[in-house]
A tleap script that builds the chain and sets N, CA, C and O, in Angstrom:
source leaprc.protein.ff14SB
mol = sequence {
  NMET VAL LYS ILE THR LYS ASN LEU GLY GLU
  VAL ARG THR LYS GLU ILE ILE GLY LEU ILE
  GLY LYS HIE ILE THR GLU TYR LYS GLY LYS
  THR GLU ASP ARG THR GLU GLY ARG HIE GLY
  ILE PRO MET MET ILE PHE GLU ARG GLN GLN
  ASP ALA HIE LEU PHE ALA ASN GLU LEU SER
  LYS LYS LEU ASP PHE PRO LYS GLU HIE VAL
  GLU SER ASN PRO VAL GLN THR ARG PHE ASP
  LEU THR GLY ARG CTHR
}
set mol.1.N position { 101.125 109.421 99.743 }
set mol.1.CA position { 100.082 108.443 99.594 }
set mol.1.C position { 98.828 108.946 100.304 }
set mol.1.O position { 98.908 109.509 101.396 }
set mol.2.N position { 97.695 108.743 99.689 }
set mol.2.CA position { 96.414 109.093 100.291 }
set mol.2.C position { 95.570 107.839 100.312 }
set mol.2.O position { 95.477 107.125 99.314 }
set mol.3.N position { 94.949 107.570 101.458 }
set mol.3.CA position { 94.101 106.385 101.590 }
set mol.3.C position { 92.768 106.764 102.199 }
set mol.3.O position { 92.678 107.664 103.033 }
set mol.4.N position { 91.744 106.068 101.773 }
set mol.4.CA position { 90.478 106.132 102.481 }
set mol.4.C position { 90.557 105.060 103.550 }
set mol.4.O position { 90.845 103.900 103.254 }
set mol.5.N position { 90.305 105.441 104.780 }
set mol.5.CA position { 90.513 104.527 105.900 }
set mol.5.C position { 89.245 103.806 106.324 }
set mol.5.O position { 89.250 103.072 107.312 }
set mol.6.N position { 88.175 104.005 105.598 }
set mol.6.CA position { 86.913 103.355 105.934 }
set mol.6.C position { 86.424 102.575 104.725 }
set mol.6.O position { 86.460 103.076 103.601 }
set mol.7.N position { 85.966 101.350 104.952 }
set mol.7.CA position { 85.391 100.547 103.884 }
set mol.7.C position { 84.064 101.181 103.484 }
set mol.7.O position { 83.149 101.289 104.300 }
set mol.8.N position { 83.965 101.594 102.242 }
set mol.8.CA position { 82.781 102.301 101.778 }
set mol.8.C position { 81.782 101.401 101.075 }
set mol.8.O position { 80.710 101.859 100.680 }
set mol.9.N position { 82.113 100.136 100.913 }
set mol.9.CA position { 81.196 99.198 100.288 }
set mol.9.C position { 81.321 99.167 98.779 }
set mol.9.O position { 81.960 100.025 98.170 }
set mol.10.N position { 80.696 98.162 98.190 }
set mol.10.CA position { 80.826 97.911 96.752 }
set mol.10.C position { 80.266 99.049 95.901 }
set mol.10.O position { 80.892 99.450 94.920 }
set mol.11.N position { 79.109 99.565 96.261 }
set mol.11.CA position { 78.490 100.635 95.469 }
set mol.11.C position { 79.359 101.886 95.487 }
set mol.11.O position { 79.602 102.488 94.441 }
set mol.12.N position { 79.825 102.278 96.659 }
set mol.12.CA position { 80.676 103.468 96.766 }
set mol.12.C position { 82.002 103.262 96.044 }
set mol.12.O position { 82.533 104.192 95.437 }
set mol.13.N position { 82.540 102.035 96.111 }
set mol.13.CA position { 83.785 101.742 95.404 }
set mol.13.C position { 83.602 101.961 93.909 }
set mol.13.O position { 84.483 102.517 93.253 }
set mol.14.N position { 82.471 101.531 93.364 }
set mol.14.CA position { 82.195 101.752 91.937 }
set mol.14.C position { 82.095 103.242 91.628 }
set mol.14.O position { 82.563 103.692 90.581 }
set mol.15.N position { 81.493 104.003 92.525 }
set mol.15.CA position { 81.425 105.458 92.341 }
set mol.15.C position { 82.826 106.069 92.319 }
set mol.15.O position { 83.122 106.933 91.494 }
set mol.16.N position { 83.678 105.615 93.229 }
set mol.16.CA position { 85.053 106.117 93.298 }
set mol.16.C position { 85.789 105.824 92.006 }
set mol.16.O position { 86.439 106.707 91.446 }
set mol.17.N position { 85.692 104.588 91.524 }
set mol.17.CA position { 86.381 104.201 90.292 }
set mol.17.C position { 85.882 105.045 89.120 }
set mol.17.O position { 86.679 105.475 88.287 }
set mol.18.N position { 84.572 105.287 89.048 }
set mol.18.CA position { 84.018 106.122 87.986 }
set mol.18.C position { 84.535 107.549 88.046 }
set mol.18.O position { 84.886 108.132 87.020 }
set mol.19.N position { 84.582 108.105 89.235 }
set mol.19.CA position { 85.080 109.470 89.408 }
set mol.19.C position { 86.557 109.567 89.063 }
set mol.19.O position { 86.996 110.541 88.452 }
set mol.20.N position { 87.318 108.564 89.452 }
set mol.20.CA position { 88.747 108.539 89.118 }
set mol.20.C position { 88.923 108.584 87.610 }
set mol.20.O position { 89.675 109.410 87.093 }
set mol.21.N position { 88.230 107.700 86.906 }
set mol.21.CA position { 88.349 107.638 85.452 }
set mol.21.C position { 87.955 108.927 84.766 }
set mol.21.O position { 88.531 109.295 83.742 }
set mol.22.N position { 86.982 109.608 85.324 }
set mol.22.CA position { 86.461 110.822 84.709 }
set mol.22.C position { 87.339 112.046 84.966 }
set mol.22.O position { 87.424 112.925 84.108 }
set mol.23.N position { 87.997 112.125 86.133 }
set mol.23.CA position { 88.643 113.379 86.532 }
set mol.23.C position { 90.145 113.316 86.799 }
set mol.23.O position { 90.752 114.366 87.014 }
set mol.24.N position { 90.764 112.161 86.795 }
set mol.24.CA position { 92.163 112.072 87.238 }
set mol.24.C position { 93.119 112.899 86.372 }
set mol.24.O position { 94.070 113.480 86.892 }
set mol.25.N position { 92.879 112.959 85.067 }
set mol.25.CA position { 93.800 113.713 84.204 }
set mol.25.C position { 93.743 115.219 84.474 }
set mol.25.O position { 94.711 115.932 84.207 }
set mol.26.N position { 92.620 115.704 84.999 }
set mol.26.CA position { 92.518 117.120 85.360 }
set mol.26.C position { 93.507 117.484 86.467 }
set mol.26.O position { 93.874 118.650 86.618 }
set mol.27.N position { 93.934 116.494 87.231 }
set mol.27.CA position { 94.853 116.711 88.358 }
set mol.27.C position { 96.252 116.168 88.056 }
set mol.27.O position { 97.029 115.887 88.968 }
set mol.28.N position { 96.560 116.024 86.764 }
set mol.28.CA position { 97.871 115.546 86.320 }
set mol.28.C position { 98.200 114.182 86.910 }
set mol.28.O position { 99.330 113.920 87.323 }
set mol.29.N position { 97.200 113.328 86.939 }
set mol.29.CA position { 97.389 111.986 87.471 }
set mol.29.C position { 97.074 110.931 86.430 }
set mol.29.O position { 96.521 111.211 85.366 }
set mol.30.N position { 97.444 109.714 86.773 }
set mol.30.CA position { 97.125 108.571 85.919 }
set mol.30.C position { 96.946 107.355 86.820 }
set mol.30.O position { 97.371 107.350 87.976 }
set mol.31.N position { 96.318 106.342 86.276 }
set mol.31.CA position { 96.148 105.108 87.027 }
set mol.31.C position { 97.072 104.044 86.460 }
set mol.31.O position { 97.417 104.064 85.278 }
set mol.32.N position { 97.461 103.124 87.313 }
set mol.32.CA position { 98.217 101.955 86.878 }
set mol.32.C position { 97.224 100.828 86.652 }
set mol.32.O position { 96.135 100.827 87.225 }
set mol.33.N position { 97.605 99.864 85.811 }
set mol.33.CA position { 96.727 98.737 85.529 }
set mol.33.C position { 96.486 97.871 86.758 }
set mol.33.O position { 95.406 97.304 86.922 }
set mol.34.N position { 97.490 97.772 87.617 }
set mol.34.CA position { 97.318 96.929 88.801 }
set mol.34.C position { 96.456 97.647 89.827 }
set mol.34.O position { 96.363 98.874 89.829 }
set mol.35.N position { 95.838 96.878 90.686 }
set mol.35.CA position { 95.036 97.463 91.746 }
set mol.35.C position { 95.695 97.188 93.082 }
set mol.35.O position { 96.486 96.255 93.223 }
set mol.36.N position { 95.367 97.995 94.038 }
set mol.36.CA position { 95.905 97.855 95.389 }
set mol.36.C position { 94.753 97.540 96.327 }
set mol.36.O position { 93.633 98.011 96.128 }
set mol.37.N position { 95.028 96.749 97.341 }
set mol.37.CA position { 94.021 96.464 98.343 }
set mol.37.C position { 92.994 95.470 97.864 }
set mol.37.O position { 93.161 94.840 96.820 }
set mol.38.N position { 91.960 95.336 98.608 }
set mol.38.CA position { 90.983 94.293 98.346 }
set mol.38.C position { 89.768 94.770 97.577 }
set mol.38.O position { 88.886 93.960 97.289 }
set mol.39.N position { 89.678 96.034 97.233 }
set mol.39.CA position { 88.476 96.558 96.604 }
set mol.39.C position { 88.617 96.823 95.113 }
set mol.39.O position { 87.661 97.281 94.487 }
set mol.40.N position { 89.759 96.556 94.532 }
set mol.40.CA position { 89.936 96.707 93.098 }
set mol.40.C position { 90.034 98.134 92.611 }
set mol.40.O position { 89.790 98.397 91.434 }
set mol.41.N position { 90.382 99.055 93.476 }
set mol.41.CA position { 90.544 100.449 93.071 }
set mol.41.C position { 91.967 100.628 92.551 }
set mol.41.O position { 92.920 100.259 93.237 }
set mol.42.N position { 92.131 101.190 91.342 }
set mol.42.CA position { 93.474 101.293 90.766 }
set mol.42.C position { 94.383 102.244 91.538 }
set mol.42.O position { 93.925 103.205 92.156 }
set mol.43.N position { 95.681 101.952 91.487 }
set mol.43.CA position { 96.678 102.846 92.077 }
set mol.43.C position { 96.716 104.116 91.235 }
set mol.43.O position { 96.719 104.058 90.006 }
set mol.44.N position { 96.745 105.253 91.906 }
set mol.44.CA position { 96.772 106.537 91.220 }
set mol.44.C position { 98.092 107.236 91.503 }
set mol.44.O position { 98.538 107.317 92.648 }
set mol.45.N position { 98.707 107.737 90.446 }
set mol.45.CA position { 100.007 108.390 90.554 }
set mol.45.C position { 99.865 109.816 90.028 }
set mol.45.O position { 99.227 110.054 89.003 }
set mol.46.N position { 100.465 110.749 90.742 }
set mol.46.CA position { 100.390 112.162 90.382 }
set mol.46.C position { 101.786 112.735 90.234 }
set mol.46.O position { 102.739 112.252 90.844 }
set mol.47.N position { 101.894 113.778 89.412 }
set mol.47.CA position { 103.185 114.438 89.206 }
set mol.47.C position { 103.661 115.134 90.474 }
set mol.47.O position { 104.860 115.176 90.750 }
set mol.48.N position { 102.721 115.682 91.247 }
set mol.48.CA position { 103.091 116.416 92.466 }
set mol.48.C position { 102.191 115.994 93.622 }
set mol.48.O position { 101.035 115.623 93.419 }
set mol.49.N position { 102.728 116.054 94.826 }
set mol.49.CA position { 101.941 115.738 96.020 }
set mol.49.C position { 100.731 116.664 96.128 }
set mol.49.O position { 99.653 116.241 96.544 }
set mol.50.N position { 100.916 117.915 95.755 }
set mol.50.CA position { 99.818 118.876 95.812 }
set mol.50.C position { 98.642 118.411 94.951 }
set mol.50.O position { 97.486 118.548 95.353 }
set mol.51.N position { 98.934 117.860 93.766 }
set mol.51.CA position { 97.873 117.366 92.892 }
set mol.51.C position { 97.146 116.181 93.523 }
set mol.51.O position { 95.921 116.085 93.440 }
set mol.52.N position { 97.897 115.283 94.151 }
set mol.52.CA position { 97.286 114.138 94.835 }
set mol.52.C position { 96.381 114.624 95.964 }
set mol.52.O position { 95.275 114.113 96.142 }
set mol.53.N position { 96.848 115.603 96.721 }
set mol.53.CA position { 96.066 116.148 97.833 }
set mol.53.C position { 94.776 116.808 97.328 }
set mol.53.O position { 93.706 116.600 97.899 }
set mol.54.N position { 94.881 117.594 96.272 }
set mol.54.CA position { 93.700 118.245 95.705 }
set mol.54.C position { 92.699 117.217 95.194 }
set mol.54.O position { 91.491 117.367 95.381 }
set mol.55.N position { 93.214 116.163 94.543 }
set mol.55.CA position { 92.332 115.125 94.021 }
set mol.55.C position { 91.639 114.383 95.164 }
set mol.55.O position { 90.449 114.081 95.074 }
set mol.56.N position { 92.368 114.090 96.225 }
set mol.56.CA position { 91.765 113.425 97.385 }
set mol.56.C position { 90.652 114.289 97.986 }
set mol.56.O position { 89.595 113.776 98.354 }
set mol.57.N position { 90.890 115.586 98.084 }
set mol.57.CA position { 89.853 116.493 98.588 }
set mol.57.C position { 88.635 116.504 97.675 }
set mol.57.O position { 87.497 116.540 98.142 }
set mol.58.N position { 88.883 116.473 96.383 }
set mol.58.CA position { 87.783 116.474 95.424 }
set mol.58.C position { 86.967 115.182 95.526 }
set mol.58.O position { 85.738 115.215 95.460 }
set mol.59.N position { 87.652 114.048 95.687 }
set mol.59.CA position { 86.938 112.782 95.886 }
set mol.59.C position { 86.047 112.869 97.118 }
set mol.59.O position { 84.883 112.470 97.083 }
set mol.60.N position { 86.591 113.384 98.185 }
set mol.60.CA position { 85.841 113.508 99.432 }
set mol.60.C position { 84.601 114.377 99.241 }
set mol.60.O position { 83.515 114.038 99.712 }
set mol.61.N position { 84.772 115.484 98.555 }
set mol.61.CA position { 83.660 116.415 98.353 }
set mol.61.C position { 82.605 115.840 97.407 }
set mol.61.O position { 81.415 115.862 97.724 }
set mol.62.N position { 83.027 115.330 96.258 }
set mol.62.CA position { 82.074 114.838 95.262 }
set mol.62.C position { 81.340 113.588 95.718 }
set mol.62.O position { 80.178 113.385 95.365 }
set mol.63.N position { 82.006 112.751 96.496 }
set mol.63.CA position { 81.376 111.516 96.959 }
set mol.63.C position { 80.761 111.666 98.342 }
set mol.63.O position { 80.193 110.717 98.883 }
set mol.64.N position { 80.875 112.857 98.910 }
set mol.64.CA position { 80.258 113.186 100.192 }
set mol.64.C position { 80.623 112.196 101.303 }
set mol.64.O position { 79.753 111.619 101.956 }
set mol.65.N position { 81.939 112.018 101.499 }
set mol.65.CA position { 82.375 111.272 102.680 }
set mol.65.C position { 83.340 112.137 103.470 }
set mol.65.O position { 84.067 112.948 102.897 }
set mol.66.N position { 83.348 111.966 104.798 }
set mol.66.CA position { 84.119 112.859 105.671 }
set mol.66.C position { 85.617 112.821 105.407 }
set mol.66.O position { 86.182 111.764 105.126 }
set mol.67.N position { 86.251 113.976 105.499 }
set mol.67.CA position { 87.692 114.074 105.284 }
set mol.67.C position { 88.483 113.318 106.335 }
set mol.67.O position { 89.634 112.956 106.090 }
set mol.68.N position { 87.890 113.067 107.515 }
set mol.68.CA position { 88.636 112.309 108.517 }
set mol.68.C position { 88.865 110.861 108.098 }
set mol.68.O position { 89.657 110.153 108.720 }
set mol.69.N position { 88.176 110.417 107.046 }
set mol.69.CA position { 88.398 109.073 106.525 }
set mol.69.C position { 89.414 109.061 105.380 }
set mol.69.O position { 89.572 108.054 104.690 }
set mol.70.N position { 90.102 110.197 105.186 }
set mol.70.CA position { 91.130 110.298 104.153 }
set mol.70.C position { 92.454 110.620 104.832 }
set mol.70.O position { 92.584 111.645 105.501 }
set mol.71.N position { 93.439 109.736 104.656 }
set mol.71.CA position { 94.778 109.966 105.211 }
set mol.71.C position { 95.695 110.425 104.102 }
set mol.71.O position { 95.594 109.957 102.968 }
set mol.72.N position { 96.587 111.338 104.425 }
set mol.72.CA position { 97.526 111.851 103.442 }
set mol.72.C position { 98.941 111.784 103.987 }
set mol.72.O position { 99.202 112.231 105.104 }
set mol.73.N position { 99.856 111.227 103.204 }
set mol.73.CA position { 101.272 111.165 103.554 }
set mol.73.C position { 101.998 112.115 102.618 }
set mol.73.O position { 102.040 111.852 101.416 }
set mol.74.N position { 102.570 113.202 103.107 }
set mol.74.CA position { 103.169 114.214 102.241 }
set mol.74.C position { 104.447 113.787 101.538 }
set mol.74.O position { 104.946 114.519 100.683 }
set mol.75.N position { 104.989 112.629 101.872 }
set mol.75.CA position { 106.259 112.212 101.284 }
set mol.75.C position { 106.070 111.583 99.916 }
set mol.75.O position { 106.922 111.749 99.042 }
set mol.76.N position { 104.983 110.872 99.711 }
set mol.76.CA position { 104.789 110.128 98.477 }
set mol.76.C position { 103.696 110.761 97.632 }
set mol.76.O position { 102.795 111.417 98.154 }
set mol.77.N position { 103.783 110.558 96.311 }
set mol.77.CA position { 102.750 111.079 95.431 }
set mol.77.C position { 101.818 109.978 94.953 }
set mol.77.O position { 100.935 110.237 94.135 }
set mol.78.N position { 101.989 108.775 95.437 }
set mol.78.CA position { 101.058 107.704 95.099 }
set mol.78.C position { 99.898 107.781 96.070 }
set mol.78.O position { 100.063 108.139 97.237 }
set mol.79.N position { 98.716 107.436 95.565 }
set mol.79.CA position { 97.614 107.345 96.511 }
set mol.79.C position { 96.688 106.244 96.099 }
set mol.79.O position { 96.365 106.078 94.923 }
set mol.80.N position { 96.261 105.486 97.098 }
set mol.80.CA position { 95.326 104.413 96.822 }
set mol.80.C position { 94.140 104.529 97.768 }
set mol.80.O position { 94.248 105.050 98.878 }
set mol.81.N position { 93.044 104.042 97.309 }
set mol.81.CA position { 91.827 104.062 98.099 }
set mol.81.C position { 91.480 102.606 98.389 }
set mol.81.O position { 90.594 102.034 97.754 }
set mol.82.N position { 92.164 102.025 99.325 }
set mol.82.CA position { 92.017 100.596 99.568 }
set mol.82.C position { 90.835 100.267 100.440 }
set mol.82.O position { 90.383 99.122 100.455 }
set mol.83.N position { 90.329 101.221 101.155 }
set mol.83.CA position { 89.214 100.960 102.032 }
set mol.83.C position { 89.579 100.158 103.260 }
set mol.83.O position { 88.689 99.669 103.957 }
set mol.84.N position { 90.854 100.008 103.547 }
set mol.84.CA position { 91.270 99.260 104.730 }
set mol.84.C position { 90.881 100.025 105.979 }
set mol.84.O position { 91.024 101.246 106.042 }
set mol.85.N position { 90.389 99.301 106.971 }
set mol.85.CA position { 90.003 99.956 108.223 }
set mol.85.C position { 90.934 99.553 109.330 }
set mol.85.O position { 90.773 100.001 110.465 }
savepdb mol mol.pdb
quit
């Protein structure tokens, strides 16, 4: 599981959702219809943990937010960006 640990606000959340929709299939991922957390960001599932990790790094780079605000759990391949602090 990968989480963003800082609330990025409504505008940034919309940017995240747009980036997810545009690039998730490149990382062998898909979104579920349900959302996790309070910001309405869809749950993202990947075939491999490595793909989830690469996608999380790409989100961090493209959206220009620090990697210290991204947590990664190597056991699970689900990742959500709930913005919980």
